[in-house]
C-alpha distance (Angstrom), angle and dihedral (degrees) to the residues before:
residue distance angle dihedral
M1 . . .
R2 3.79 . .
S3 3.76 133.1 .
T4 3.78 132.8 -173.9
W5 3.75 131.0 -137.3
P6 3.79 120.6 -165.8
V7 3.77 120.6 -123.1
R8 3.81 124.4 -167.9
I9 3.79 116.3 -139.0
G10 3.77 107.7 179.2
S11 3.78 105.1 -51.7
S12 3.80 97.5 -27.8
L13 3.77 125.1 91.8
V14 3.79 116.8 -136.6
A15 3.78 121.7 -168.8
A16 3.80 109.5 -146.0
A17 3.78 114.9 -162.6
V18 3.79 113.9 -133.0
A19 3.77 120.1 -164.1
A20 3.79 110.3 -132.1
L21 3.77 115.0 -136.6
T22 3.75 127.9 174.2
L23 3.77 105.7 -127.8
G24 3.79 101.8 179.7
A25 3.77 132.6 -91.6
G26 3.77 115.2 -6.3
G27 3.80 94.0 10.1
A28 3.80 92.9 -91.8
A29 3.78 116.4 -178.6
A30 3.75 123.6 -106.2
W31 3.81 103.4 -107.2
E32 3.78 121.5 165.2
I33 3.82 106.1 -155.8
D34 3.78 118.3 -161.6
P35 3.82 115.0 -178.7
K36 3.79 111.0 -170.3
G37 3.72 138.3 172.3
D38 3.76 137.3 -172.7
E39 3.79 138.9 165.5
F40 3.80 88.6 -68.0
G41 3.78 95.8 57.1
R42 3.75 143.4 -89.6
S43 3.80 124.4 -38.9
V44 3.80 135.2 -179.3
F45 3.79 130.5 -159.5
A46 3.80 124.9 -167.3
R47 3.79 116.0 -170.6
T48 3.76 136.5 -179.1
Y49 3.79 128.5 170.9
Y50 3.80 134.2 -145.2
A51 3.79 128.5 -165.0
D52 3.80 130.0 165.7
G53 3.78 109.6 -102.9
I54 3.81 96.8 26.3
G55 3.81 103.4 44.0
T56 3.80 119.0 -156.2
T57 3.80 121.4 -3.0
D58 3.80 139.3 161.9
S59 3.81 89.3 -140.4
F60 3.78 116.3 97.7
A61 3.81 89.1 -168.9
K62 3.83 92.5 57.0
A63 3.80 93.2 46.5
F64 3.81 93.4 45.5
A65 3.82 92.0 47.8
A66 3.83 90.0 52.1
G67 3.79 90.0 54.0
D68 3.80 129.4 -142.1
D69 3.79 90.8 57.1
Y70 3.80 129.4 172.0
E71 3.80 124.3 -151.2
L72 3.81 121.7 -154.4
I73 3.80 110.7 -156.9
I74 3.77 129.5 -172.7
R75 3.79 108.7 -169.8
C76 3.77 132.7 -177.3
R77 3.78 111.4 -170.2
D78 3.78 127.4 156.5
K79 3.83 87.2 -0.6
E80 3.81 91.0 -62.0
L81 3.79 121.5 122.0
H82 3.81 118.9 -141.7
I83 3.80 127.1 178.2
Y84 3.76 119.0 -172.0
I85 3.78 146.6 150.4
V86 3.79 120.8 -130.2
H87 3.79 123.4 -155.9
E88 3.79 126.2 161.6
W89 3.82 95.4 -126.3
L90 3.78 102.7 25.3
Y91 3.80 97.9 126.5
D92 3.78 107.1 14.7
D93 3.80 92.8 -173.2
P94 3.83 112.6 35.8
S95 3.82 90.3 -173.1
I96 3.82 90.4 70.8
D97 3.80 115.9 89.9
Y98 3.80 100.7 -123.7
S99 3.80 126.7 -170.3
D100 3.79 114.6 -62.5
T101 3.81 92.1 -144.6
A102 3.78 136.4 58.8
L103 3.78 127.1 -158.9
V104 3.79 108.6 -113.9
V105 3.80 128.8 -171.6
F106 3.81 118.1 -165.2
G107 3.81 109.4 -161.9
S108 3.79 107.4 -44.5
K109 3.81 96.1 -34.5
P110 3.81 120.3 123.9
A111 3.80 116.4 -78.4
V112 3.78 115.5 -94.7
A113 3.79 131.1 -163.7
W114 3.81 107.9 -116.3
P115 3.82 124.6 -167.0
V116 3.81 113.6 -108.4
W117 3.76 139.6 164.8
A118 3.80 132.8 -162.9
S119 3.77 123.9 -114.9
A120 3.80 118.0 -113.9
S121 3.82 89.3 -107.6
G122 3.80 91.7 52.6
N123 3.80 94.9 -129.9
A124 3.81 98.2 99.9
V125 3.78 138.5 51.3
F126 3.81 118.6 -153.4
F127 3.80 122.5 -151.8
G128 3.79 120.6 -133.1
R129 3.82 123.1 -138.9
E130 3.78 88.5 40.4
S131 3.82 99.0 -178.0
A132 3.80 92.5 49.6
F133 3.82 90.3 48.0
A134 3.82 92.4 49.8
K135 3.81 92.1 47.2
R136 3.80 90.2 53.2
L137 3.79 91.5 48.2
T138 3.80 90.8 57.2
G139 3.80 90.7 57.3
Y140 3.80 98.8 52.5
W141 3.78 137.6 56.5
K142 3.79 98.6 -145.0
L143 3.78 138.8 36.6
A144 3.80 128.9 -167.0
V145 3.79 121.7 -169.2
R146 3.80 127.4 -171.8
I147 3.79 115.0 -165.9
Q148 3.78 120.0 -169.8
A149 3.78 109.6 -148.4
S150 3.80 126.1 134.6
L151 3.82 82.4 -49.6
T152 3.78 128.1 25.0
H153 3.80 110.6 -104.6
T154 3.80 121.1 -163.6
A155 3.79 122.2 -174.8
R156 3.79 126.6 179.4
F157 3.77 122.1 -161.2
K158 3.78 134.5 -177.4
V159 3.79 102.7 -133.5
A160 3.81 104.3 173.9
G161 3.77 114.7 130.5
L162 3.80 98.1 40.6
A163 3.82 91.1 113.2
A164 3.82 88.9 65.9
H165 3.82 88.6 64.9
R166 3.81 99.0 47.3
A167 3.82 92.0 102.6
K168 3.82 90.6 59.1
F169 3.80 90.4 54.5
K170 3.80 92.0 45.0
S171 3.81 91.7 52.0
A172 3.81 88.0 53.0
G173 3.82 90.6 52.8
C174 3.81 101.1 -97.3
A175 3.79 110.6 107.1
F176 3.79 118.4 -179.4
């Protein structure tokens, strides 16, 4: 079952397909929370996955089995906040200077250009202004990201429920 939600980008109207997925009572998002610690300090990882055909899930196995999956990761390590999307073929040639912005839609707000940069391996895109990005995520139930690389990649995540985990990030040194 698919639905669409309109997004205004300038004067054009773009219909972004959103995969509908029943995520239990209250429509909570599928976050996998992994608090860790070692001799260097406390760290927290929050992960959710998106794949066409299944939508958002907290199961890596389901996303991987569906193929062409995207992983949204919010990581606090060494008191540094990082937010990034991983995809096996995101930037197929890391030597090319790709766009330094991605189109991001929080909820049903207008799309905004958000600063990004590619990982050295080319399979991840990191978001700039991490604290501001995380704060926005806690206020919305869905996120759509369009990344222009050699191909256009669009991933849609249900992100509701992240606010319930803010204390874990704060205790690891990453308040947002």
